[in-house]
C-alpha positions, -999 to +999 in steps of 0.1 A: -361+550-319-357+520-296-374+520-263-353+494-246-342+501-210-306+509-205-285+515-174-259+542-169-237+533-140-211+558-126-179+545-110-192+559-077-221+534-079-248+560-089-271+545-114-295+562-140-321+544-161-327+556-196-337+545-231-315+533-259-311+549-293-283+545-318-264+512-318-269+483-295-242+471-271-225+479-238-197+504-234-173+519-208-158+553-211-149+586-193-180+605-186-179+642-196-203+670-204-204+697-231-225+728-229-230+736-266-265+744-277-258+737-314-230+719-332-237+684-320-225+669-353-192+687-348-190+674-313-196+638-323-170+639-350-143+657-330-115+632-324-107+649-291-137+630-276-121+596-282-127+573-253-154+595-237-191+592-230-204+626-239-234+642-222-251+672-238-264+697-212-288+713-238-320+693-234-331+688-270-306+673-294-311+662-330-337+688-340-319+697-372-309+661-379-275+651-393-261+677-417-228+676-437-209+695-410-186+668-396-151+677-383-138+642-394-150+613-414-168+596-385-179+600-349-153+593-322-173+594-289-176+561-271-213+569-263-237+598-264-262+609-237-290+634-242-322+644-223-344+642-254-335+629-288-355+644-317-368+617-340-384+641-365-358+667-375-366+697-396-338+713-417-334+717-454-298+703-451-309+673-430-296+639-445-308+615-417-318+614-381-293+614-353-306+579-343-298+565-378-264+582-379-253+567-345-267+533-355-248+533-388-215+542-370-219+518-341-222+545-314-244+537-284-269+565-275-290+570-244-319+594-239-345+600-212-319+606-185-319+637-163-288+653-178-290+683-155-286+660-125-259+640-142-240+672-150-242+684-114-226+652-103-197+656-127-192+692-117-192+684-080-173+651-080-152+656-112-149+636-144-154+599-137-158+566-156-191+552-164-207+522-182-238+518-203-253+483-201-286+465-210-287+450-175-280+465-141-242+465-134-232+450-101-194+448-103-177+482-107-141+470-110-139+472-148-155+507-148-131+520-121-100+506-138-108+521-173-085+548-187-081+564-221-050+549-236-031+554-269-056+581-278-035+600-304-023+569-321-060+558-324-072+589-342-043+602-363-041+597-400-023+567-414-005+585-442+001+620-454-028+639-470-027+671-491-050+701-492-051+734-511-031+749-539+004+734-542+017+769-550+005+783-517+024+786-484+034+751-475+023+742-439+028+709-422-002+699-401+008+675-374-023+654-369-029+645-333-067+642-340-072+673-362-106+689-368-111+695-405-118+732-400-082+738-390-072+728-425-100+747-441-090+779-422-054+775-435-064+767-470-087+797-471-057+819-463-037+805-492-019+776-475-009+743-490-014+719-462+003+685-458-013+666-429+011+641-415+006+613-389+014+618-353+042+592-356+063+614-379+097+624-367+112+659-367+134+649-395+105+637-416+086+669-411+116+691-418+123+671-450+089+683-464+104+719-464+073+735-449+071+772-442+053+766-409+040+739-386+005+735-372+000+715-340-035+702-339-061+693-313-065+657-301-075+634-273-060+619-241-033+628-216-007+650-233+021+636-212+015+601-227+030+613-260+066+611-252+078+606-287+060+636-301+073+658-272+109+647-280+105+655-317+089+689-309+121+698-290+141+692-321+117+714-343+112+743-319+128+774-333+133+760-367+098+768-381+070+792-372+046+771-350+009+775-341-006+750-316-042+745-307-056+725-277-035+693-274-009+710-296-008+738-270-002+712-242+024+692-261+045+722-270+044+733-233+057+699-223+084+701-249+095+735-234+098+720-200+064+728-187+038+707-169+002+697-175-024+684-150-059+669-153-087+693-145-117+685-123-142+684-151-125+703-179-138+729-204-162+716-230-186+739-248-189+770-269-191+796-242-158+798-225-145+834-220-107+839-225-089+871-217-060+886-237-036+897-210-019+923-233-051+941-244-076+931-217-101+921-243-123+890-236-132+866-264-159+839-262-144+806-273-152+770-280-132+744-260-129+707-255-102+696-231-097+679-197-061+689-191-045+723-186-010+737-189+004+749-156+015+784-166+039+788-137+060+759-150+067+779-182+079+811-165+113+809-182+101+797-216+078+825-228+049+846-217+014+838-207-010+854-233-045+843-224-063+831-193-098+817-187-120+845-173-139+819-152-111+800-134-079+818-145-064+787-160-038+790-189-055+796-223-025+806-243+013+810-244+037+830-266+073+819-273+087+850-291+123+837-293+110+806-312+084+823-334+058+801-318+025+806-301-002+782-288-038+785-274-059+761-254-092+771-271-104+766-307-102+796-330-115+774-359-147+765-340-177+753-359-205+761-355-188+789-335-180+812-319-154+826-342-141+855-321-105+843-323-102+833-360-077+862-363-051+839-348-048+821-381-039+855-397-013+859-370+002+825-379+004+835-416+021+867-407+046+848-386+053+825-415+059+853-440+080+874-416+098+845-399+133+832-402+140+796-410+167+773-398+153+741-413 
């Protein structure tokens, strides 16, 4: 790995000095942290991290190298910060080092920074912008003015893609930045998935004659996606719908709800969510910086899950529309998988649902 000095400068002026690995170059992004102890390959390749500089709170990253466990074809993070980057991984599935992987994909990496202190700053002050440069940064104007724009358009597929047995249950997967395991979970349950770009209209989706509609995860401010929200209004009630993460937020906005940016979001594999009907708590994987304001949907449906830490909205049911959405990731890899039963619920809703397409 490289040993060149690199400067991480936060928009509040705080500066950290670390060492560079991965690709060369300078970068500006939204600084966030994630608490997962494993699954760093899944984190890097999750399109939901588009435009963000991701800090791993777990101190040693790269110890099992790069394995074929990506959630998309490439990494989407703007940059990657770790306390210690393992240069000599040990795993029978290892294909290359993390350093080599980031270099090949043009992703700037930083190691040797006190990630505990960095995380404390974000927790106390909230998510903020940051830059990574080879020389000390003196002018913060560009850092302060940065914002993640056109995120969904930047990560969605360019044309439809098909997965599974064509004789299976046909499900349209509306790609806002979909993780591959969403499709794998559906295919495993006998679905024939057609992944379509975010720019598809309601008419184009309905013309596919799907039995159900999957709203995927994705990056950015949900309220920015005005066209998707308007098309969702046209589809709601005409197909069984299951929404995850950004899909959860977009459907809430289509139903007249509101979203707001969180102080530092939920990112990691240890978020407890409580089912309000049964009282049972599940451990979930999450990656989001916005939340649905549950009180804004009081007339649209019923709150189904809340976060056991901060009581934020984690799920909503819309019985009259045969739709339900969750903020967390039931398809999470490398886990936890407490909530994978939600895919079974979706399949049941498809088989028992009524269609007005």
